[in-house]
N, C-alpha and C positions, 0 to 999 in steps of 0.2 A: 055743209058741215056745221051743225048747231053748236057743239061744245067740244073743246079739245079734251081728250082723255089724258091720263097720266102718261100713257105710252107715247101718245103724240108729242107731249111736252118733252119726254126723254129724247125722242128722235130729233126734235127741233133744237134742243140744247146741243146735241152732238153736231148736227149739221151747221149750226151757227159758228161752232168752233172750227170745224173742218168739213167743208162741203165736198172735198175731194175724196172722202173716205169711201171705201168700197161698200157695196150693199151687204156683203158678208160681214165686214167689220162693224158696220152700223147695226146690223141685226144682233150681233154678239153684244155690243154695247147696250142695246135696248132690251136684251133678253127675249128676242123674237126669232122666229124662223126667217130665213132669207126671203121666202115668197110672201109671207105676211108683211114683212118690213117693206118690201118693194111696193105692195098694194097700198100700204098706209102712206108712204111717201108720195106715191102717185096721186092719191086722194087729196093730200095736203097741197100738192101742186095744182090739181084741177080745180079745187075750191078757192084758190088764190091765197091760202095761208102762206105758202111759199110762193113769192112773186117771181123770183129769179135767183140765179147763182152768180156770184161775182168774186173777183180777186180784189182785195183791199190793197190799194197802191199808195205808197208814200209820195205825195205830191211834190215835196221838196226835192226828192231824188230824181224826179222827172223834169226838173227845171222850173216847176211851178212854185216859186218861193214866196209869192205875195198872196196873202190870205186876208179877206175882209168880210165884214158883215155889212150889207147895205140895207138901210131902212128906207122903204119907199112909201111915199104918200101919193095917192091919186087926187086929182082936182075934185072929182065927184065920182060917184059910183055908177056911172053910166055903163050899162052892160056891155056896150061895144068896146069901151076902153078896157074894162076888166077882161073881157074875152081876148082882146088883142094882146094885152099885157101877158096873160097867162100863156097863150100860144107862143108868143115870141120868146118868153123866158124859158119855156120848155125846149126850145131849139138851141139855146146857147150852151155850149159845152163847159164854159167856165163857171156857170151857175150850178153848183153841186146840190143845193137845197133851196127850195122856195116855200115859205110858210105864209099863209094868210093869217093875220093875227088881230087881236084887239089891242087897244092902247094908242100910242102916238103915231105908229106907222101901220099902214094897211098890209104891207108885205115885208118880210125879212128874207134877204137872199144871202146865202153863203157862197162866196166867189173866190176862186183861186185862179191865178194867172202868173205870168213870168215875173213881172215887176210893176212898179208904180206907173210907168209909162203905158204898159199894157192895160192896166186898170183904168187909166184916164181915157184910153182909146175905147174901152168897153163903155165907160160912162158917156163920153161925148159922141161916139159913133153909133151907139145902140140905145142905151137906157134913156138919155135925155131926148132922144128923137121919137120915142114912143108917145102916142097921143094920151093925154090925160095925166101925165106925170107932173105932180105939183112940187115935190121935194124929194131929194135923196140925201140921206145922212149916212156917212160911212164911219164904221169903227174898224180900225186895223187890228188884226189878230197878232199879238206880240209873241205868244207862246201857246202851243197846244197843251192843255193840261189833261183833258180827257176827251177822247174822240172814240165813240163806240158805235158799233153797228148791231150788236146782239140785243134782242128784245128780252127783258127779264121774264123768265117762265117759271 
């Protein structure tokens, strides 16, 4: 898929708001026939524009009330350390996001867990034990101001 059409963008805007909408309702919203709508959505899925469908869960209502941003610096950019770090971080359910960045830190992790003790266990039992970790700086999230999953289209 080279470029998104306006119709693709309409479909994506609706699906980002309500991924549980029926194909008929989606087709109506996008001004398409149900069969054409189904084919377009399928093409968006197959090309990776739509990666997956998910429910947006309020972490605090599930007991995950501790929210932090961990800024991770590696000792050096040895590809084995980088590969290990990335693979291990991808396995950890409390790491919601991991970004490789420029600036003072090599990686920024968004982490949620039950409480400060659970975060300390995450740090001491996991993050500090990974090879190549030079420094981890943590910022605690005091309040969620904006948390969005929809891509502007």
